[in-house]
N, C-alpha and C positions, 0 to 999 in steps of 0.2 A: 722547557716544563714537560715532565713525560705525561702521555695520554695511555687513561685505560681502556684495553680494547672492549669496545660494547659486546652483547650477544649477538649484534647483525653483523657488525664489522664494518668496514669501508670498502672493500675490495668484491665480498660476497657472502652469502649466507652462509651459515654453521651447517653440514649435512651429516646425516647420520650415517653409516659403514653401511656400503651397496647402492648409495644416491649420487646421484652428481649434483652439483650447485645450481642455483636460480640462474644460470647465466646463456642458457639453452640446452643444457643437456638433459636427456631424460632420467625418470625414477625406476626403480627396479620394480618387478612385480611386487613384491612386500609392501613397497611405498604407495604404489596408486590402487593397490587391490584386485586391479585386472590381469587377465591371462592373454596372451598374443592368440588371435584366432588361428585356428589350426590350416593349414593348406586343404582344399578340396580334394577330395579322393578320385584317383582315376577311376574312369569306369570299366569295369572289368571286360575283358577280351569276351566275344561271344563264343559262346562252345561251337563246335562242327554239327550237334543235332540242332542247336539254335538255326544255324544257318539252312539246315535241311528243312526244317519246319518253315522259314521263311520263304523258301522256293518252292515249298508246295504249297503256301497259300497263295503265293503270286499266279503259280498254273491253274490251281483250281478255282479260284476266284474269276477266271476270266470265263465267259458264256462261249466265245468262240472256240476254245478249249473243247467243249464238250460237243459243241456241234460240229467241229473238223473229226473229230475222233470218232462221232458217232457216226458222220455220213461215210467214214471210210471203214468203219465195220460193216455198216449196212454193203457198202460195195463189193467190200472182199467176199462176205456171204452171197451175196447175190451171183457173183461169178461162178462159187464154187455149186451152192444149190440148184442154180438155172442147169449148170452141165450135168450133173448127176440126175436131175430131173429127166432132160431130153436124153441121155442114155438109157434112163430106164421105161420112158415113154416109148419108145423105138425101138424096145429089145426086142426082137422077133423068133430068137432060138429059144426052145423049150426043153432041152434035153438037158440033162445033167453032165453030159460030157463038156457042153460048150459052157456053161456055167463054171465047170470047175476049169476050163481053160481060162476063162474070166478072171476068175481070183487067182490062176497060179502066173498069169502075166503081170499082176500086181496093178492091174487097170482100177479097182476100187481106191486103191493107196494114190493111186494118181489124180482119180475124180474130188478125193478128200481135200485137197488142195492144189489145185493145178498153176499152170504157170500164168494164165492172165489175173488170177487173182494175188498172186506173188507180185508180178509186176505193180499191180494196183497198189498194193501194201507197201511196195518199197517208193513208189513216189510220193505217197502220202505221209507215212511215217518220216522220210528225207525231210520232207517241205517243213512239217511239224516239228522236228527236231531242229530246224534251222532257226525257225521262227521265234522258238524260245529265247534266243539268244537275239537274234538279227532284231525282233521287236524292240528292245530294250535299247539296242544302239541307234536306230531310227526314230524313235521317242524322246530319247535321250536319258531316260529313265535310270539307266547303268551307270550315269555320274552320281547321283542321288545314293545308289547304290554302293559304290566304291567309296564316297565320302563316310558313308555311316559304316561301314565294313571295307577299311585300307587294304587288307588281306586278298587280294584279289585271286591267289589260288585258291584259297578256303573258300570263296564264294562260289568259283567255278566249278571246284570239286562237288559243292551241295547241291547245285544246278544238274551235275553229271549224274548224282545220284538220285535224285527225282526225276530225270527226265527218262534214265534207263529203266528205273523202277516202274513207271507208268508206262513205257512202251514194253516193258517184259508181260504187265498185267494185260494188257492190251492183247499183246501177239497171244497169251494163254487162252484167253475167252476168243477171240475169232479164230486162232487152230481148232480148239477144243471143239466150240459151236461147228464149226465147220465138218470136221470128220464126224460129229453124231448126225448132224444132220442129213449130210451125203449118205451115210450107211443106214440110216433110217428109210431113207427114197430107194436106194437100191435093194434094201429087204424085200422090199413089195414083191421082187423078181427073183428071190433068194441068189442076189449078189453082193449084198452087203456082207462086211466082216469084222467081229468086234477088234476092242483097242487092243485085247489079246492076242490079235493076229502078229504075224513074224514080221515087224517092220512097221507094224503100225503106231507104235509109239515114237518110232524115230521119225518119223513124217511130220507128226504133232509138233516133238520136240523142235525140230530143224524149222519148221514154218511157224513155230512161236517166236523164236530166238532171232528170227528174221528180221521182227520189227524193232527191238534196242539196238541192232546193229545198225541198222539204217536212219534210225533216228540220232543215235550220238554222229553216225557221219555225217547227217547233214548239221548237228550242231557244231561239231568239228569245224567244219569248213562255213559255217555263219560266223565263229568267231575269229575264222582268217579272211575272210570277204569284207563282210560288214554291211554286205548292202544286199538289199531284200531280193532284186530281180538278178542280180549277177550270182548270188548265191545260189538261188532256185537254179539258173542253169547249169551252174557248178556242179549243184548235186544232181541233176539228171542226167549231166553226161558221165559223171564218175560212177554211180550205180545203175543206170540202164542203158547208156551207149556205149562204153566202154566192152562192156560183154559181149555185143555186136560186132564191133569191130574187131576186136582178139580174136581170132578165129582158131582153128586148133590143127589148121594146115603145115604150121612151122612151130619147131619145139620154144621158141623163146615167147609168141604167141600165146603157143598151150598152156607155157609155165606163167606169165602175165595175167592171163584168162581166169585161171585156177585160185588165182588171189583174190579175185571176186568176191563179195559175196553172193551173187546172184548166183554164178558157177557152181560157189560151195554148196548153195541150197539143192541146185538141180543134182549134184553128186549125191547129197543126202536123202533126196526123195527117189531118185532111180534104182528101181531094182532088179532091172534088165539084163546088169552089167553087159552094154553093147562094147564091144571090142574097138578101142582106139588107138591110132597110133601112139600118143603119148598119155597112157592110161595114170593115174594117180588114186587116192585111199581116202577112204569116211573120215580116218584119223587125220587126213590132211586138210578135208575140208572142215573138221571141228576147229581144226587149229587156225583155220583163216577166221571162223567167228569169233575166237578168243583176241587174235592179233588187231583183229579191227577194233573192237570194242577198247583196248587198251590202248592202241595207238589214237583213237578217237578222242579219248579223255585225255590223255596228253598232251595234244595239239592244242584240244580247248582249252586248256588250264595254262600253257607255256603261252598261245597265242593272245592270251586277255593279260597276261604278268609282262610280256616282253612290249608291248605296245600301249601308245595313249590311248585314251576312248575319245 
């Protein structure tokens, strides 16, 4: 006897087009009335400006930053102002010819930013630039930063911009303040010169830019060495000891010495033009500034990208 197929069938249910049977397959969206949930959107990559703002927040939020930079500024100003005050206090020559010789020899410009003040600023800014990166390595917060932003080169580029900008502002305030304070003190004996005096602007600019050069050099060494004590020793050795060791007695030594920031600063602020065995130019000194800034930024970025934290 033949059987008539029922509505339900013996092997499975009847299904409409676009659906599967009840044997375990799923229905189409039209049959279920629901849509598959979309995949979560990937977080957008942070813009470089966002990274710069983040690094600026890191720098300014530390109370130690303002204390350290403030102490360094006071120390530099104290050396410059104190030297100018002693010179004016013990000035005994009163005739116009002596005052003219004093100005002609460039002594007011030497007092505007002297070598001791430059040494203090190099030491302080080199250390502060190094701490900007070594502090994160020592506390381990650099891992959190790189976990949030895996693009290490971009992070270090932003940190370089912030450190360079803050150090430049520091240098401009300290160098400009030193010039106006020292010349105001010397003006009491008619020995001061205005900012428009030949060479005055170069002294202020060279002294101001010495700050970011040293800060970036310290940061680059910190990115490579990564240990606080070793970084500080290396920074002092590179910025302050090498200029003393490399004398002008031999050509190779003089050439190597000219490539250092302190020697470049001396060349830019020296207006006596004393003869040397191996002379060089102010253009060469400015070039040293530029090369150190670019090289330090490159070392800091590459040093973090090529090594694990």
